[in-house]
N, C-alpha and C positions, 0 to 999 in steps of 0.2 A: 408751289401749292399754297393756296390761300388758307388763312386760319379757319374759316368756316368749313371748308372741304376737309381739312385735316381733322377737325373735331368730329365731323360726321363719320369719317372712316374709322376713327378710334372708337366711337360709340358702336358702330356696326361690328367691329372686332370684339369689343367687350360682350356684345349680345351673342356672338358666335361661340365665344369661350364659355359663356354661361350655359348655352344649349348643350355643349359637349359635356360639361360637368354634371348636368342633370340627367344625361343619358344613362340608362342601366348598363352596367359593365358588359354583361353577356350579349347585349344587343349589338355590340360592335363586332363580335366574332361571327364569321361566316358559318362555320359548322355548328350544328346543334350537338347534343350529347347522345351517345349511343351506348348500348349495353352489350357486354360480352356474353358468352354462353352461360356463365355463372351468375348473371344478373347484377354484376357490379356496374354502376353507371359510369363507365370509363369515358372520360372526356375525349372528344375528337380534337383535331388540330386547330390552330388559330387562337389559342388562349395563352394568357400569361398566368402562371400558377406559382404560388409560394408553398413550399413544403418545409414546415418547421419541425424540428425535434428538439427536445429540451436540453440535451447534452451532446457534446461532440462525439462521445463514445458511441452514440447511436447513429453516427453518420452512415453506416452501412445500410440501416433500415431506410433512411431517407433516399439514399442513392438507389436502393433496390426498387422502391416505389416509383421513382422517377424513370428508371430504365425500363421497368415493366410497362409504364405508359408509352414510353418512346418506342419500344419494340412493336407495339400495336399500330404505330403510325408509319412504320417503314413500308415502303412500296418500291417497285422497280423504278418509278420516277423520282422517288425521294429515298435514296438508299443509305443516307448518312445521318448520324447523330453526333453533334459537337459537344464535347465536355470541356468546360472552361473552369480554370482554377488559378488563383494567384500563386506565383512561384514559391513564395515563402510558406504559404499554407500547404502546398503540395509536399514540401519537405517535412512538414510537421505531421500531416494527416495521411500521407500516402496517396497512391493513385489507384484507379480501378485495375484489378488483376485479371489478366487474360483468361487463365483456366477457370477462375471463379465465374467470369461472365459466361463462358461456354456452358458450365454446369447449370447456370441460371437460365439457360435457353436464349442468351443474347450473343449474337455473332460478334466477336471482338473486331473483326474487319470492318464492321459498320460504325465503330466508334473512333472518332478523331479527337485526340487529346491536345489541348491548347493550354499552355501555362503563360499567363501574362505577368509582367513585372509590377504593374500598378492597377488600381481599380479603374482608373480612367481608360487604360488600354483594354481591360477586360470588358467594360461596358461598350466600348467601340467595337470590339470583336464580336460581342453578342449581337449588336444591331446589324453588323455586316453578315454574320452567319444566318440570322433570321431572314435576311433578304435573299439568300441563295435558295433557288427553287429545288436544288438537289438535297436540301436538308429537311429531315422530318421533324427534328426537335433539337433544341439547344438546352443543355443542362449547365447552369452556372452555379458552382459550389462556392459559396461565400461564407466562410466561417466567422470572420470578425465583423465588427460594426463598421459600416462604410457610410460616411456622411454623404458621399456623392450618389449613393443609391437611395435617393429621396423620392418623393411623390412624382416630381417632374420626370426623373429618369425612368421610373416604373411606367409612367404614362406613355413615354416614348416607346418603351419596349412592348407595351400592350398594344398600342396602335400599329406598330410594325408587325407584330405577330398576327393581328387580326387581318391586316391587309394582305399579307403574304401566305397565310394558311399554315405557317409553321408554329409549333408550340414552343413556348419559352418557360422553362422550369427552373425556378430559383430555389436552391437548397440553402436554408437558413437555420441558425441554432440559437437556443435560449428561449426564455419565457416572455420576453418583451416583444411588443408589436408596434411597428411604426406605420404612419399613414402610407398607404400604397394603393395603386390603381390596379392591383392584381384582380383578375376575374374570379379566381378561386384561391382560397388559402386553406391548407391542410395542416393538421398536427398529427404526427405519427409517432407511435411508441412501440418498440418491439415487445412481444409477449412470448411465453413458452412455446416451443415448436409443437406441431401437431403430433398426436400419438401414432405410433406404428400399429398396424392392424394386428401383427403377430408378436410384437414386443413393445409393451407400453413404456419400458425404460429406455429404449433407444431413441435418439434424436430423430425427429420427423421433418416434414416440410416447414419452411419458415412461415411465421405469422406476424401480423402487425395489428395493433389497435389504431384505427383511423378515425379522425374526427374532422368534419368540414366546419371550419370556423368562419368562413366568409364565402358568399356566393350561394347560388341556388341551383340544385340539380333538377331532374325531372320528377322528383317527389320530395316529400318532407323529411325523409331520413337524413340524419347528419352523422351517424356513427356506424362503423362496420368492424367486424372481426375479419381481417383479410388474410387469406392464405395464398399459396403459389403452387402451381403445377406447370408442366411443360406446355399446357394449353393456355396458360396465363393466370390471371387472378381468379380466385374462388372465394366466396363469401359465406359467412354465417352471421347471425345477428350479434349485436354487441353484448349479449349475455355470456359470451365466452363458452358456448357449448363445445364439446369435444369435436375436433375437426379431424376426420380420418382421411388421409390422402388417397386419392384415386390411384389405380394401377399405373397411370402415366405420370405420377408425381416425380419431381426432380430427384434423382438419385445420384450418389457418387459414382463416378466412372473414371477409368484411366484416361488421362489427357496428355497430349504432347507437350513437352517442356518448351517447344518452339513457340508456343503462344505468347510467352513472356520474355523471349530472348532479347528484345530490343529495349526493354524497360531497365533503367538504372537501378542498381541494388542499394545505392546510397543517394542522399539528397545532393 
């Protein structure tokens, strides 16, 4: 290859990269956004999302929000959700609990648990899982700071998600934010549970304070008070008005111990 030809090809490549970087993030994703029956603008598949919570002790809130989205994406053609976690962090933070998933309205049989030894293996597994057409969503729970999860890595994940139609949900912790190609970035904080209709002192349905830090939905709203029922997410405005669970709200119920019989009790 002659020097002029090489320079022309490099210039064309630079122009192509510049066009990609100028493209709005949501324009890459095939699906638009849809709303559930409770009017929460629940994102459809094909997006890379970051879900931040300030502290690790709020990991359950972030996971609940991610699995609530993933549940809405499950179809007969896409019956699986992949949950990725580093082996060391799984030993420190624990794993999703089968009976808890069942009471949350999520079928534990739909969740595939993957524990990777290194962040390199985890990112490789995430790309491979997104490429699988039987996967509705990939949830990557990354508790620590990972240098390899930089803008370039997030860009690869976002492009793969947009091209395959599967959602990629990154669970992150802390108040810091790094450069990322995520289409949407959420900050979630647990709040007091909803009041029971007949006993205001009893714990009710779970609730979260949700803030959209990055990305644009189909309207200008960026904050929600989010609750949960067996039908999915339900919303009230961010003023934290009392949320009375409907008759079909998630309730405790007896569950089979067999749901968790294959999970280790120690790290």
